[in-house]
N, C-alpha and C positions, 0 to 999 in steps of 0.2 A: 476657469473650467476645473470643475469638481470630479474628484475620483475617488473610489472607496477602496480601502486595503483591509481584507478579512482573515489573513492567516495570523495567528497569534506570535509565530516565530519570526515574521517578516521584519527584518531591522532590529532586532531583539539585541542583538551583539554587533550590529553594522548600522548605525544610526545615518550613517551618511547616505544610505539608500533613502530615506525620506528627505534629505538635502538635495539630491540629484532629482527627485520629483518636484520639490518646491522650486528648485532653480530653473526648472522647465516652464515655471508659471502655473503649476497646478495646485488647487487647494485640497488637502487631504481630510477625508473622512475615515475615521479608524474604527475598528472593531473593539469596542469598549465592553463586551458583555462577558469576557473572560473564558468563553466558549465558542462552539460552531453556532453561528446566527441561525436563528429560525427563519422560517420563510417570512413571516409578518416582519421580523425585524431587518432582515436584508432588503424586504420591499421598501421599507420606510428610509432607510439609509441610501439606497441606491438610486431613489426617485430623481434626485437632481443632477446624477453623475454621467459623465460622459465616457469614463473608463472604470474599470475595476481590476485590482489584482486579488485572485479568488483562490481560496482553498478548496475544502471539502463542502463550503456552505451551499444551499440549494440554488441553482440557476435555472429553474424551470420556466415554463410559458408563462406563468402567473406573474413570477417575478420580473420576466422581462418585459413583461406588457406595462408594469408598473414604472418602467425606466425608459420613456420614450426618447431620451437623448443618449442613451448609451450606444457606443460605437466601437469599443474594443474590449474584449475580455482576455487579460494575461493570466492563464492558469498557473499558480505556483505548484508545480508538480506536474505530472504527465497524463493521469486518469481524467478523461473527460465524462464519465457517466454522471456526473452532478450538473451537467449542462445539457440543455436541449438544443442540441446541434443544428436541427431541422429549423427551429424558431430563428436562431442566429442566422443561419443562411437567407432565411426568408427576408431578414431585416437587413441584411449586409453588415453585420456585426463581426468584426475579425476577432477570430479566436486562436490563442497562441499556447505552446507548452513549452515547459523547461526540460526539453528531451535531454537525458544524460547527466543533467545535473547531479541527481541523486543516485545514480546506479550503483556506485562502489557503497555508498551508505546503506543502501536497502539491502544488498548482497552480504554486506557484512553482517547485518543483523538476522538475515534469513539464517544464516550459519550459526550465529549465536543461539538463535532459537532451537536449531537441531541438536545443538551441543548440550544445552540446557535441559532439553526434555529428555534427550537420551540418557544423560547422566544424571538427572533428576537433582539438578544443582539448586533450584529454588526451594524444593523440599528439604534437601540437606541443610541449606542454611537456615532454615525454618526451625529444624529439629535441633541444629547444634545452638541456636539463639535461646532455646529451652534447656539447655544443658544436656541434650540428648546425644550422646556421643556413638551411638550404636552405627553398624555399618550399613549402609543400603546399597543394594546390589542393582546395577544399572547395564546398560546396553553398549555396545561398541558403535562408533561411527566409521572409524576407520577401515577402508577394504569392502565397505558395504554397496548396496545399489541405491543411488539416488535417482529419482524421477522428477524432471523439471517439466512444468507445463506453462508453457509460454517463454519460447527462447528469443526473447528481444534483448533489450540492451541490459536489462537486470538479470534476466535469466542466463545471459552469456558471462555476466560475472560471476555468478553462482558456480556456473559450471568450472569456471577458471580456478575458483577457490576448493573445489570440491577434487579436483586433479591433485592437489597437495595432501589430501586424505585417501588418494589411491583409490577412489571410489570409482565403480562402474557406473555410465551416466546414460540413462535414457532421456529423451525429450521428445516433447510434443510442440509443434507449432504451425498454423495454418501457412505462413510464408517461411520455408525452410532455407535457411542458409547452410549450405553445402560445406562450402568453405571452412566456416568456423566449426562445423560439425567434426570434420576431418581434422582440423587442428587440434581439437580438443579431446579427440576420441570419443566423440558423442554419437549414439545409436539413436537412429529414429524410430518412435514408437508412438502407436496410440494411446489415447487416455486409459481406455480399458486395460490394455498392456501395462501400463504403469502402475495401475492400481493393483495389479494382480501381482507384479513382480518386485515391485521398489520397496527397499527398506525405509527409504525416506522419500517423502513427495512434497515437493515446494512449488507454490502456486504464483506465476508471475505473468498471469494474461490478463487481458480487459475484461471487464464487467459489461457482456451484452445481453440482449434476450436470448441470444444462442448459448451463452457461457453461464448463465445465472444458474445456480444450483448445480454445476458441472460436476461436483463432489456430492451426491446424493445417497440414499441408502442402499441403492444397488451396488455401487461403486465401492462403498465403506464395507459392505458384507463380504467384497472378495480381498479385501487387502488382508495382509499378513496380521496375525495377533501381536507381532511385534513391530508393526508399522508406524512411523512417527509421520503426521501430517502437519506441515506449516504453511500459514497464510500470510505473507506480507503485501497483497495486492488489494482485493475488495472482499468485503464480508459477503456479499451477495454470491460469491462464487460457491459456496458451501451451503447445503441445506443444513443449518444449525441444528434443528430439532433432532435431525437423524445423527449428527455429529456428537451433540450432547448425549444422546442414548448411549452412542457406541462406546464414548469414554466412561460413561457412568456403569456400563455393564463390563468394561474391559475388554472390549472386543478387537481394540487396537491399542496399542501401548501407551499412546499420548499425542498430543497437540501442541502447537506453539503458534498462537493467533495474536497477529498486531491489528488485526481489522474484525469488526464484527458489523452485521447489517444495522444493529443499533447500537450507538456507542455512547455510554457505556451500556452492556447489554442489562436488560432488565429482569431477566430470570435469576432467580439467587442462586440456582443450582450449578451455574457456572464457577462461582465462587467458593465453592466447596470443594472443588476437583484438585486432587493431588497430582494428577497427570496432565494438567495442562500449566501452560506457562502462558500469562496474558500479557499482552503489550497495549499502549494507549494510543494506537495509531502514530507510532514513534520512530518507525525504522529509517525514515529520512532526516531525523531530526539530530544531525550533527553539525559541528559549528561550520565546518567546510561545506557541507551539502546545502545547508540554509544560505549561506552567504552566495553560493553559485546559483542557487534557483532564485534568490532575491535579485542578484545583478540581471540574470538573464530575464525575470519577469518585467524589469524596469525597463530594459532595453527592448524587449517585444512591445510593452504598452505605449512607450514614448514612439517607436517606429510606427505602431498602427493607428496612432492619434494623429500622426504627421509631424511630429514634435523633434524627431530626429531622422 
């Protein structure tokens, strides 16, 4: 039985994960492209497979149609927006996620981006390497208002960290956890209020047709000029053309983006911004998180293939 493994970090520091798959009698096809697989490449590699451990590579209807033997998709992560769930349901293909495995790692990185943007850490570092020791004035994080859009596992971890900075926390989620909100001093707010009032806005919601371009030109226009926008979820949550214009014109203070609609972004204007800290979709890439995601993905795949 053949399976495909697409995430580049899977088993990188834990080769025993591959041993567990082989010990279960599986023949492993690996992503040898050095990046995210294209639709054409994944169709070719997936064709003979009955299972896949999937990263952010495309798993749309066309890809699924090229894999008639496929029975199980084990997502290495939690976002399912790259998977055609309706097509999987129609085919009876089991789809699993590694819920909770990377929550702390992503929350740490979200706070890292907030601090890096607020304190202009990347810009100061670049200037220092050029022997420029002039002082750069930045803004504070402590005691400010944080708006969290998406109070799921990761959003809750961000809120707990923000308490250590004595931040006022506003949050939005369609499924509201009143117990968590009460315990962490979180005030419920809609997205428009968060955009108007928050000093820092951190996105942790799923990408759906309803949330696509949730942060648009209108919502950017009502943000404070000192606002910092952070996205460690999905690039499609932000209208990137509108954000790029806002950053170039200084209409908000800055942004920290670990995700883009196209990765890496093609527009060279992104790379010239001093008020942007960029990430390579790496918020969950810690040794602990990748190990936990890998173990959960292996367990999920073996279960859904009937091998455990």
